[in-house]
PyMOL Python script that loads the backbone (N, CA, C, O; Angstrom):
from pymol import cmd

cmd.read_pdbstr("""\
ATOM      1  N   MET A   1       0.844  -1.124  -0.005  1.00  0.00           N
ATOM      2  CA  MET A   1      -0.014  -0.041   0.043  1.00  0.00           C
ATOM      3  C   MET A   1       0.951   1.237  -0.035  1.00  0.00           C
ATOM      4  O   MET A   1       1.885   1.358   0.758  1.00  0.00           O
ATOM      5  N   THR A   2       0.703   2.105  -0.947  1.00  0.00           N
ATOM      6  CA  THR A   2       1.649   3.281  -1.057  1.00  0.00           C
ATOM      7  C   THR A   2       1.054   4.357  -0.166  1.00  0.00           C
ATOM      8  O   THR A   2      -0.138   4.660  -0.119  1.00  0.00           O
ATOM      9  N   ALA A   3       2.089   4.916   0.564  1.00  0.00           N
ATOM     10  CA  ALA A   3       1.804   5.971   1.447  1.00  0.00           C
ATOM     11  C   ALA A   3       1.214   7.275   0.841  1.00  0.00           C
ATOM     12  O   ALA A   3       0.599   8.090   1.528  1.00  0.00           O
ATOM     13  N   GLU A   4       1.419   7.407  -0.360  1.00  0.00           N
ATOM     14  CA  GLU A   4       0.994   8.651  -1.068  1.00  0.00           C
ATOM     15  C   GLU A   4      -0.575   8.629  -1.357  1.00  0.00           C
ATOM     16  O   GLU A   4      -1.176   9.693  -1.505  1.00  0.00           O
ATOM     17  N   VAL A   5      -1.173   7.503  -1.429  1.00  0.00           N
ATOM     18  CA  VAL A   5      -2.632   7.429  -1.711  1.00  0.00           C
ATOM     19  C   VAL A   5      -3.410   7.356  -0.368  1.00  0.00           C
ATOM     20  O   VAL A   5      -4.559   7.793  -0.310  1.00  0.00           O
ATOM     21  N   LEU A   6      -2.792   6.805   0.719  1.00  0.00           N
ATOM     22  CA  LEU A   6      -3.535   6.631   1.972  1.00  0.00           C
ATOM     23  C   LEU A   6      -4.153   7.906   2.431  1.00  0.00           C
ATOM     24  O   LEU A   6      -5.328   7.848   2.795  1.00  0.00           O
ATOM     25  N   PRO A   7      -3.516   9.074   2.467  1.00  0.00           N
ATOM     26  CA  PRO A   7      -4.108  10.283   3.010  1.00  0.00           C
ATOM     27  C   PRO A   7      -5.250  10.683   2.121  1.00  0.00           C
ATOM     28  O   PRO A   7      -6.218  11.221   2.657  1.00  0.00           O
ATOM     29  N   LYS A   8      -5.251  10.488   0.851  1.00  0.00           N
ATOM     30  CA  LYS A   8      -6.427  10.854  -0.036  1.00  0.00           C
ATOM     31  C   LYS A   8      -7.655   9.911   0.190  1.00  0.00           C
ATOM     32  O   LYS A   8      -8.825  10.285   0.106  1.00  0.00           O
ATOM     33  N   ILE A   9      -7.214   8.553   0.509  1.00  0.00           N
ATOM     34  CA  ILE A   9      -8.348   7.688   0.758  1.00  0.00           C
ATOM     35  C   ILE A   9      -8.963   8.104   2.076  1.00  0.00           C
ATOM     36  O   ILE A   9     -10.187   8.159   2.192  1.00  0.00           O
ATOM     37  N   GLN A  10      -8.165   8.390   3.049  1.00  0.00           N
ATOM     38  CA  GLN A  10      -8.621   8.770   4.338  1.00  0.00           C
ATOM     39  C   GLN A  10      -9.526  10.095   4.280  1.00  0.00           C
ATOM     40  O   GLN A  10     -10.499  10.239   5.021  1.00  0.00           O
ATOM     41  N   LYS A  11      -9.151  10.976   3.406  1.00  0.00           N
ATOM     42  CA  LYS A  11      -9.914  12.228   3.222  1.00  0.00           C
ATOM     43  C   LYS A  11     -11.284  11.902   2.698  1.00  0.00           C
ATOM     44  O   LYS A  11     -12.279  12.413   3.211  1.00  0.00           O
ATOM     45  N   ALA A  12     -11.361  11.059   1.680  1.00  0.00           N
ATOM     46  CA  ALA A  12     -12.595  10.583   1.147  1.00  0.00           C
ATOM     47  C   ALA A  12     -13.513   9.879   2.150  1.00  0.00           C
ATOM     48  O   ALA A  12     -14.719  10.074   2.298  1.00  0.00           O
ATOM     49  N   PHE A  13     -12.672   8.969   2.854  1.00  0.00           N
ATOM     50  CA  PHE A  13     -13.443   8.155   3.986  1.00  0.00           C
ATOM     51  C   PHE A  13     -14.088   9.037   4.976  1.00  0.00           C
ATOM     52  O   PHE A  13     -15.267   8.884   5.299  1.00  0.00           O
ATOM     53  N   VAL A  14     -13.311   9.981   5.473  1.00  0.00           N
ATOM     54  CA  VAL A  14     -13.872  10.914   6.559  1.00  0.00           C
ATOM     55  C   VAL A  14     -14.928  11.721   5.983  1.00  0.00           C
ATOM     56  O   VAL A  14     -15.910  11.964   6.684  1.00  0.00           O
ATOM     57  N   SER A  15     -14.860  12.169   4.803  1.00  0.00           N
ATOM     58  CA  SER A  15     -15.956  12.916   4.112  1.00  0.00           C
ATOM     59  C   SER A  15     -17.325  12.210   4.155  1.00  0.00           C
ATOM     60  O   SER A  15     -18.375  12.839   4.289  1.00  0.00           O
ATOM     61  N   VAL A  16     -17.261  10.873   4.035  1.00  0.00           N
ATOM     62  CA  VAL A  16     -18.503  10.056   4.023  1.00  0.00           C
ATOM     63  C   VAL A  16     -18.882   9.555   5.461  1.00  0.00           C
ATOM     64  O   VAL A  16     -20.015   9.742   5.904  1.00  0.00           O
ATOM     65  N   PHE A  17     -17.934   8.931   6.159  1.00  0.00           N
ATOM     66  CA  PHE A  17     -18.131   8.446   7.471  1.00  0.00           C
ATOM     67  C   PHE A  17     -17.934   9.305   8.736  1.00  0.00           C
ATOM     68  O   PHE A  17     -18.237   8.945   9.874  1.00  0.00           O
ATOM     69  N   GLY A  18     -17.413  10.431   8.407  1.00  0.00           N
ATOM     70  CA  GLY A  18     -17.060  11.387   9.561  1.00  0.00           C
ATOM     71  C   GLY A  18     -16.034  10.611  10.477  1.00  0.00           C
ATOM     72  O   GLY A  18     -15.258   9.761  10.041  1.00  0.00           O
ATOM     73  N   ARG A  19     -16.116  10.981  11.728  1.00  0.00           N
ATOM     74  CA  ARG A  19     -15.197  10.411  12.674  1.00  0.00           C
ATOM     75  C   ARG A  19     -15.775   9.137  13.440  1.00  0.00           C
ATOM     76  O   ARG A  19     -15.107   8.501  14.256  1.00  0.00           O
ATOM     77  N   GLN A  20     -17.073   8.837  13.091  1.00  0.00           N
ATOM     78  CA  GLN A  20     -17.807   7.720  13.698  1.00  0.00           C
ATOM     79  C   GLN A  20     -17.140   6.363  13.436  1.00  0.00           C
ATOM     80  O   GLN A  20     -17.262   5.434  14.235  1.00  0.00           O
ATOM     81  N   VAL A  21     -16.475   6.272  12.368  1.00  0.00           N
ATOM     82  CA  VAL A  21     -15.775   4.972  12.016  1.00  0.00           C
ATOM     83  C   VAL A  21     -14.371   5.351  11.837  1.00  0.00           C
ATOM     84  O   VAL A  21     -13.990   6.077  10.919  1.00  0.00           O
ATOM     85  N   PRO A  22     -13.530   4.788  12.831  1.00  0.00           N
ATOM     86  CA  PRO A  22     -12.122   5.049  12.775  1.00  0.00           C
ATOM     87  C   PRO A  22     -11.443   4.546  11.578  1.00  0.00           C
ATOM     88  O   PRO A  22     -11.563   3.358  11.280  1.00  0.00           O
ATOM     89  N   PHE A  23     -10.717   5.373  10.842  1.00  0.00           N
ATOM     90  CA  PHE A  23     -10.026   4.949   9.640  1.00  0.00           C
ATOM     91  C   PHE A  23      -8.676   4.176  10.006  1.00  0.00           C
ATOM     92  O   PHE A  23      -7.839   4.643  10.777  1.00  0.00           O
ATOM     93  N   THR A  24      -8.570   3.062   9.427  1.00  0.00           N
ATOM     94  CA  THR A  24      -7.239   2.346   9.606  1.00  0.00           C
ATOM     95  C   THR A  24      -6.955   1.658   8.175  1.00  0.00           C
ATOM     96  O   THR A  24      -7.859   1.331   7.406  1.00  0.00           O
ATOM     97  N   ALA A  25      -5.725   1.499   7.946  1.00  0.00           N
ATOM     98  CA  ALA A  25      -5.265   0.868   6.660  1.00  0.00           C
ATOM     99  C   ALA A  25      -5.756  -0.618   6.534  1.00  0.00           C
ATOM    100  O   ALA A  25      -5.809  -1.159   5.429  1.00  0.00           O
ATOM    101  N   SER A  26      -6.128  -1.288   7.727  1.00  0.00           N
ATOM    102  CA  SER A  26      -6.640  -2.705   7.595  1.00  0.00           C
ATOM    103  C   SER A  26      -8.149  -2.779   7.643  1.00  0.00           C
ATOM    104  O   SER A  26      -8.709  -3.873   7.705  1.00  0.00           O
ATOM    105  N   LEU A  27      -8.807  -1.665   7.616  1.00  0.00           N
ATOM    106  CA  LEU A  27     -10.270  -1.603   7.720  1.00  0.00           C
ATOM    107  C   LEU A  27     -10.837  -2.290   6.450  1.00  0.00           C
ATOM    108  O   LEU A  27     -10.341  -2.072   5.345  1.00  0.00           O
ATOM    109  N   ASP A  28     -11.896  -3.131   6.638  1.00  0.00           N
ATOM    110  CA  ASP A  28     -12.712  -3.748   5.536  1.00  0.00           C
ATOM    111  C   ASP A  28     -14.180  -3.705   5.837  1.00  0.00           C
ATOM    112  O   ASP A  28     -14.644  -3.628   6.975  1.00  0.00           O
ATOM    113  N   ARG A  29     -14.862  -3.758   4.748  1.00  0.00           N
ATOM    114  CA  ARG A  29     -16.329  -3.609   4.849  1.00  0.00           C
ATOM    115  C   ARG A  29     -17.134  -4.650   5.708  1.00  0.00           C
ATOM    116  O   ARG A  29     -18.140  -4.355   6.353  1.00  0.00           O
ATOM    117  N   VAL A  30     -16.554  -5.949   5.640  1.00  0.00           N
ATOM    118  CA  VAL A  30     -17.257  -7.060   6.404  1.00  0.00           C
ATOM    119  C   VAL A  30     -17.162  -6.768   7.813  1.00  0.00           C
ATOM    120  O   VAL A  30     -18.101  -7.079   8.546  1.00  0.00           O
ATOM    121  N   ALA A  31     -16.052  -6.161   8.309  1.00  0.00           N
ATOM    122  CA  ALA A  31     -15.849  -6.035   9.755  1.00  0.00           C
ATOM    123  C   ALA A  31     -16.472  -4.708  10.304  1.00  0.00           C
ATOM    124  O   ALA A  31     -16.507  -4.536  11.522  1.00  0.00           O
ATOM    125  N   GLU A  32     -16.948  -3.795   9.471  1.00  0.00           N
ATOM    126  CA  GLU A  32     -17.530  -2.592   9.910  1.00  0.00           C
ATOM    127  C   GLU A  32     -18.972  -2.460   9.497  1.00  0.00           C
ATOM    128  O   GLU A  32     -19.289  -2.196   8.337  1.00  0.00           O
ATOM    129  N   PRO A  33     -19.905  -2.664  10.546  1.00  0.00           N
ATOM    130  CA  PRO A  33     -21.309  -2.641  10.152  1.00  0.00           C
ATOM    131  C   PRO A  33     -21.865  -1.356   9.660  1.00  0.00           C
ATOM    132  O   PRO A  33     -22.916  -1.301   9.022  1.00  0.00           O
ATOM    133  N   ARG A  34     -21.100  -0.265   9.986  1.00  0.00           N
ATOM    134  CA  ARG A  34     -21.555   1.071   9.437  1.00  0.00           C
ATOM    135  C   ARG A  34     -21.159   1.403   8.062  1.00  0.00           C
ATOM    136  O   ARG A  34     -21.499   2.450   7.511  1.00  0.00           O
ATOM    137  N   TRP A  35     -20.381   0.428   7.478  1.00  0.00           N
ATOM    138  CA  TRP A  35     -20.016   0.595   6.023  1.00  0.00           C
ATOM    139  C   TRP A  35     -21.016  -0.182   5.284  1.00  0.00           C
ATOM    140  O   TRP A  35     -20.775  -1.305   4.839  1.00  0.00           O
ATOM    141  N   THR A  36     -22.238   0.475   5.145  1.00  0.00           N
ATOM    142  CA  THR A  36     -23.281  -0.103   4.470  1.00  0.00           C
ATOM    143  C   THR A  36     -23.300  -0.039   3.053  1.00  0.00           C
ATOM    144  O   THR A  36     -22.433   0.660   2.528  1.00  0.00           O
ATOM    145  N   SER A  37     -24.168  -0.665   2.284  1.00  0.00           N
ATOM    146  CA  SER A  37     -24.144  -0.567   0.855  1.00  0.00           C
ATOM    147  C   SER A  37     -24.244   0.835   0.359  1.00  0.00           C
ATOM    148  O   SER A  37     -23.546   1.221  -0.578  1.00  0.00           O
ATOM    149  N   LEU A  38     -25.141   1.642   1.001  1.00  0.00           N
ATOM    150  CA  LEU A  38     -25.313   3.074   0.694  1.00  0.00           C
ATOM    151  C   LEU A  38     -24.007   3.913   0.957  1.00  0.00           C
ATOM    152  O   LEU A  38     -23.584   4.753   0.162  1.00  0.00           O
ATOM    153  N   LYS A  39     -23.449   3.614   2.092  1.00  0.00           N
ATOM    154  CA  LYS A  39     -22.176   4.235   2.390  1.00  0.00           C
ATOM    155  C   LYS A  39     -21.032   3.903   1.478  1.00  0.00           C
ATOM    156  O   LYS A  39     -20.124   4.694   1.222  1.00  0.00           O
ATOM    157  N   HIS A  40     -21.134   2.661   0.994  1.00  0.00           N
ATOM    158  CA  HIS A  40     -20.045   2.256   0.089  1.00  0.00           C
ATOM    159  C   HIS A  40     -20.116   2.981  -1.195  1.00  0.00           C
ATOM    160  O   HIS A  40     -19.088   3.381  -1.743  1.00  0.00           O
ATOM    161  N   VAL A  41     -21.355   3.177  -1.724  1.00  0.00           N
ATOM    162  CA  VAL A  41     -21.607   4.039  -3.006  1.00  0.00           C
ATOM    163  C   VAL A  41     -21.149   5.342  -2.738  1.00  0.00           C
ATOM    164  O   VAL A  41     -20.432   5.907  -3.564  1.00  0.00           O
ATOM    165  N   GLU A  42     -21.498   5.929  -1.609  1.00  0.00           N
ATOM    166  CA  GLU A  42     -20.951   7.327  -1.244  1.00  0.00           C
ATOM    167  C   GLU A  42     -19.508   7.407  -1.270  1.00  0.00           C
ATOM    168  O   GLU A  42     -18.908   8.303  -1.865  1.00  0.00           O
ATOM    169  N   PHE A  43     -18.936   6.451  -0.612  1.00  0.00           N
ATOM    170  CA  PHE A  43     -17.466   6.356  -0.465  1.00  0.00           C
ATOM    171  C   PHE A  43     -16.814   6.285  -1.860  1.00  0.00           C
ATOM    172  O   PHE A  43     -15.877   7.016  -2.179  1.00  0.00           O
ATOM    173  N   LEU A  44     -17.359   5.369  -2.667  1.00  0.00           N
ATOM    174  CA  LEU A  44     -16.772   5.301  -4.079  1.00  0.00           C
ATOM    175  C   LEU A  44     -16.892   6.629  -4.886  1.00  0.00           C
ATOM    176  O   LEU A  44     -15.990   7.007  -5.632  1.00  0.00           O
ATOM    177  N   ILE A  45     -17.985   7.276  -4.709  1.00  0.00           N
ATOM    178  CA  ILE A  45     -18.156   8.620  -5.338  1.00  0.00           C
ATOM    179  C   ILE A  45     -17.106   9.623  -4.827  1.00  0.00           C
ATOM    180  O   ILE A  45     -16.511  10.414  -5.559  1.00  0.00           O
ATOM    181  N   ALA A  46     -16.941   9.512  -3.524  1.00  0.00           N
ATOM    182  CA  ALA A  46     -15.943  10.519  -2.927  1.00  0.00           C
ATOM    183  C   ALA A  46     -14.553  10.215  -3.296  1.00  0.00           C
ATOM    184  O   ALA A  46     -13.707  11.106  -3.379  1.00  0.00           O
ATOM    185  N   LEU A  47     -14.279   8.877  -3.538  1.00  0.00           N
ATOM    186  CA  LEU A  47     -12.869   8.463  -4.015  1.00  0.00           C
ATOM    187  C   LEU A  47     -12.711   8.925  -5.525  1.00  0.00           C
ATOM    188  O   LEU A  47     -11.665   9.420  -5.942  1.00  0.00           O
ATOM    189  N   GLU A  48     -13.809   8.726  -6.291  1.00  0.00           N
ATOM    190  CA  GLU A  48     -13.741   9.226  -7.710  1.00  0.00           C
ATOM    191  C   GLU A  48     -13.383  10.695  -7.740  1.00  0.00           C
ATOM    192  O   GLU A  48     -12.503  11.137  -8.479  1.00  0.00           O
ATOM    193  N   ASN A  49     -14.079  11.415  -6.932  1.00  0.00           N
ATOM    194  CA  ASN A  49     -13.884  12.878  -6.943  1.00  0.00           C
ATOM    195  C   ASN A  49     -12.387  13.244  -6.403  1.00  0.00           C
ATOM    196  O   ASN A  49     -11.730  14.133  -6.943  1.00  0.00           O
ATOM    197  N   GLU A  50     -11.946  12.560  -5.399  1.00  0.00           N
ATOM    198  CA  GLU A  50     -10.658  12.735  -4.824  1.00  0.00           C
ATOM    199  C   GLU A  50      -9.518  12.406  -5.768  1.00  0.00           C
ATOM    200  O   GLU A  50      -8.530  13.139  -5.813  1.00  0.00           O
ATOM    201  N   PHE A  51      -9.622  11.403  -6.467  1.00  0.00           N
ATOM    202  CA  PHE A  51      -8.586  10.792  -7.414  1.00  0.00           C
ATOM    203  C   PHE A  51      -8.835  11.113  -8.856  1.00  0.00           C
ATOM    204  O   PHE A  51      -7.980  10.827  -9.694  1.00  0.00           O
ATOM    205  N   GLY A  52      -9.967  11.694  -9.189  1.00  0.00           N
ATOM    206  CA  GLY A  52     -10.232  11.978 -10.663  1.00  0.00           C
ATOM    207  C   GLY A  52     -10.280  10.836 -11.432  1.00  0.00           C
ATOM    208  O   GLY A  52      -9.658  10.838 -12.494  1.00  0.00           O
ATOM    209  N   VAL A  53     -10.970   9.755 -11.059  1.00  0.00           N
ATOM    210  CA  VAL A  53     -11.124   8.496 -11.713  1.00  0.00           C
ATOM    211  C   VAL A  53     -12.638   8.119 -11.754  1.00  0.00           C
ATOM    212  O   VAL A  53     -13.480   8.764 -11.130  1.00  0.00           O
ATOM    213  N   ARG A  54     -12.910   7.115 -12.470  1.00  0.00           N
ATOM    214  CA  ARG A  54     -14.281   6.550 -12.565  1.00  0.00           C
ATOM    215  C   ARG A  54     -14.111   5.079 -12.257  1.00  0.00           C
ATOM    216  O   ARG A  54     -13.165   4.468 -12.755  1.00  0.00           O
ATOM    217  N   PHE A  55     -14.975   4.485 -11.465  1.00  0.00           N
ATOM    218  CA  PHE A  55     -15.035   3.014 -11.149  1.00  0.00           C
ATOM    219  C   PHE A  55     -16.208   2.397 -11.845  1.00  0.00           C
ATOM    220  O   PHE A  55     -17.250   3.020 -12.048  1.00  0.00           O
ATOM    221  N   ASP A  56     -16.006   1.132 -12.211  1.00  0.00           N
ATOM    222  CA  ASP A  56     -17.204   0.381 -12.730  1.00  0.00           C
ATOM    223  C   ASP A  56     -17.765  -0.553 -11.725  1.00  0.00           C
ATOM    224  O   ASP A  56     -17.300  -0.629 -10.588  1.00  0.00           O
ATOM    225  N   GLY A  57     -18.818  -1.303 -12.165  1.00  0.00           N
ATOM    226  CA  GLY A  57     -19.454  -2.318 -11.204  1.00  0.00           C
ATOM    227  C   GLY A  57     -18.484  -3.235 -10.590  1.00  0.00           C
ATOM    228  O   GLY A  57     -18.561  -3.447  -9.380  1.00  0.00           O
ATOM    229  N   ALA A  58     -17.489  -3.857 -11.373  1.00  0.00           N
ATOM    230  CA  ALA A  58     -16.550  -4.742 -10.939  1.00  0.00           C
ATOM    231  C   ALA A  58     -15.689  -4.165  -9.885  1.00  0.00           C
ATOM    232  O   ALA A  58     -15.355  -4.848  -8.916  1.00  0.00           O
ATOM    233  N   ASP A  59     -15.275  -2.802 -10.049  1.00  0.00           N
ATOM    234  CA  ASP A  59     -14.518  -2.113  -8.979  1.00  0.00           C
ATOM    235  C   ASP A  59     -15.272  -2.075  -7.760  1.00  0.00           C
ATOM    236  O   ASP A  59     -14.731  -2.349  -6.689  1.00  0.00           O
ATOM    237  N   ALA A  60     -16.520  -1.746  -7.844  1.00  0.00           N
ATOM    238  CA  ALA A  60     -17.391  -1.556  -6.560  1.00  0.00           C
ATOM    239  C   ALA A  60     -17.552  -2.856  -5.832  1.00  0.00           C
ATOM    240  O   ALA A  60     -17.709  -2.831  -4.612  1.00  0.00           O
ATOM    241  N   THR A  61     -17.526  -3.984  -6.483  1.00  0.00           N
ATOM    242  CA  THR A  61     -17.677  -5.161  -5.810  1.00  0.00           C
ATOM    243  C   THR A  61     -16.367  -5.664  -5.185  1.00  0.00           C
ATOM    244  O   THR A  61     -16.375  -6.366  -4.175  1.00  0.00           O
ATOM    245  N   GLU A  62     -15.227  -5.282  -5.819  1.00  0.00           N
ATOM    246  CA  GLU A  62     -13.961  -5.686  -5.304  1.00  0.00           C
ATOM    247  C   GLU A  62     -13.333  -4.743  -4.361  1.00  0.00           C
ATOM    248  O   GLU A  62     -12.453  -5.157  -3.606  1.00  0.00           O
ATOM    249  N   MET A  63     -13.722  -3.471  -4.340  1.00  0.00           N
ATOM    250  CA  MET A  63     -13.111  -2.469  -3.443  1.00  0.00           C
ATOM    251  C   MET A  63     -13.874  -2.516  -2.109  1.00  0.00           C
ATOM    252  O   MET A  63     -14.639  -1.606  -1.790  1.00  0.00           O
ATOM    253  N   THR A  64     -13.671  -3.497  -1.405  1.00  0.00           N
ATOM    254  CA  THR A  64     -14.303  -3.640  -0.061  1.00  0.00           C
ATOM    255  C   THR A  64     -13.467  -3.534   1.132  1.00  0.00           C
ATOM    256  O   THR A  64     -13.918  -3.832   2.239  1.00  0.00           O
ATOM    257  N   SER A  65     -12.235  -3.112   0.955  1.00  0.00           N
ATOM    258  CA  SER A  65     -11.320  -2.838   1.966  1.00  0.00           C
ATOM    259  C   SER A  65     -10.413  -1.585   1.623  1.00  0.00           C
ATOM    260  O   SER A  65     -10.265  -1.173   0.472  1.00  0.00           O
ATOM    261  N   ILE A  66      -9.860  -1.058   2.669  1.00  0.00           N
ATOM    262  CA  ILE A  66      -8.845  -0.021   2.383  1.00  0.00           C
ATOM    263  C   ILE A  66      -7.668  -0.491   1.538  1.00  0.00           C
ATOM    264  O   ILE A  66      -7.169   0.206   0.655  1.00  0.00           O
ATOM    265  N   ALA A  67      -7.249  -1.728   1.866  1.00  0.00           N
ATOM    266  CA  ALA A  67      -6.141  -2.190   1.034  1.00  0.00           C
ATOM    267  C   ALA A  67      -6.496  -2.440  -0.409  1.00  0.00           C
ATOM    268  O   ALA A  67      -5.686  -2.185  -1.300  1.00  0.00           O
ATOM    269  N   ALA A  68      -7.636  -2.912  -0.644  1.00  0.00           N
ATOM    270  CA  ALA A  68      -8.127  -3.222  -2.057  1.00  0.00           C
ATOM    271  C   ALA A  68      -8.298  -1.767  -2.704  1.00  0.00           C
ATOM    272  O   ALA A  68      -7.947  -1.592  -3.871  1.00  0.00           O
ATOM    273  N   ILE A  69      -8.768  -0.861  -2.042  1.00  0.00           N
ATOM    274  CA  ILE A  69      -8.897   0.476  -2.636  1.00  0.00           C
ATOM    275  C   ILE A  69      -7.621   1.135  -2.956  1.00  0.00           C
ATOM    276  O   ILE A  69      -7.469   1.786  -3.989  1.00  0.00           O
ATOM    277  N   ALA A  70      -6.677   0.962  -2.047  1.00  0.00           N
ATOM    278  CA  ALA A  70      -5.363   1.535  -2.300  1.00  0.00           C
ATOM    279  C   ALA A  70      -4.697   0.862  -3.530  1.00  0.00           C
ATOM    280  O   ALA A  70      -4.160   1.568  -4.384  1.00  0.00           O
ATOM    281  N   ALA A  71      -4.721  -0.416  -3.631  1.00  0.00           N
ATOM    282  CA  ALA A  71      -4.306  -1.141  -4.766  1.00  0.00           C
ATOM    283  C   ALA A  71      -5.003  -0.619  -6.122  1.00  0.00           C
ATOM    284  O   ALA A  71      -4.369  -0.586  -7.177  1.00  0.00           O
ATOM    285  N   ARG A  72      -6.181  -0.263  -6.039  1.00  0.00           N
ATOM    286  CA  ARG A  72      -6.865   0.092  -7.229  1.00  0.00           C
ATOM    287  C   ARG A  72      -6.543   1.488  -7.641  1.00  0.00           C
ATOM    288  O   ARG A  72      -6.442   1.745  -8.840  1.00  0.00           O
ATOM    289  N   VAL A  73      -6.380   2.377  -6.765  1.00  0.00           N
ATOM    290  CA  VAL A  73      -6.137   3.764  -7.061  1.00  0.00           C
ATOM    291  C   VAL A  73      -4.674   4.169  -7.104  1.00  0.00           C
ATOM    292  O   VAL A  73      -4.330   5.272  -7.526  1.00  0.00           O
ATOM    293  N   ALA A  74      -3.801   3.237  -6.650  1.00  0.00           N
ATOM    294  CA  ALA A  74      -2.299   3.524  -6.733  1.00  0.00           C
ATOM    295  C   ALA A  74      -1.843   3.790  -8.066  1.00  0.00           C
ATOM    296  O   ALA A  74      -2.283   3.099  -8.985  1.00  0.00           O
ATOM    297  N   PRO A  75      -0.974   4.752  -8.298  1.00  0.00           N
ATOM    298  CA  PRO A  75      -0.449   4.985  -9.653  1.00  0.00           C
ATOM    299  C   PRO A  75       0.336   3.676 -10.145  1.00  0.00           C
ATOM    300  O   PRO A  75       1.132   3.062  -9.436  1.00  0.00           O
ATOM    301  N   ARG A  76       0.012   3.354 -11.403  1.00  0.00           N
ATOM    302  CA  ARG A  76       0.742   2.234 -11.941  1.00  0.00           C
ATOM    303  C   ARG A  76       2.235   2.395 -11.959  1.00  0.00           C
ATOM    304  O   ARG A  76       2.827   3.395 -12.365  1.00  0.00           O
ATOM    305  N   GLY A  77       2.796   1.266 -11.460  1.00  0.00           N
ATOM    306  CA  GLY A  77       4.299   1.217 -11.426  1.00  0.00           C
ATOM    307  C   GLY A  77       4.733   1.773 -10.042  1.00  0.00           C
ATOM    308  O   GLY A  77       5.924   2.001  -9.829  1.00  0.00           O
ATOM    309  N   ALA A  78       3.804   1.989  -9.118  1.00  0.00           N
ATOM    310  CA  ALA A  78       4.219   2.478  -7.731  1.00  0.00           C
ATOM    311  C   ALA A  78       4.365   1.296  -6.763  1.00  0.00           C
ATOM    312  O   ALA A  78       4.694   1.493  -5.593  1.00  0.00           O
TER     313      ALA A  78
END
""", "prot")
cmd.dss("prot")
cmd.show_as("cartoon", "prot")
cmd.util.cbc("prot")
cmd.orient("prot")
């Protein structure tokens, strides 16, 4: 997980979840009941805005942890 993307992921995460859900690099959707399907969509939109990218349905189903998100948004070759 690249250190350069983690702060941007955290910024998007906090914009959606506030401080109610503690952000950690090991967080995943299965372990966090407040990471609902609606919040997941909101989080993906916040990530798209933060990184200037677009995700498809496959991305949405695979990006269920901070580690998976970091792997998806990390610059290629990083």
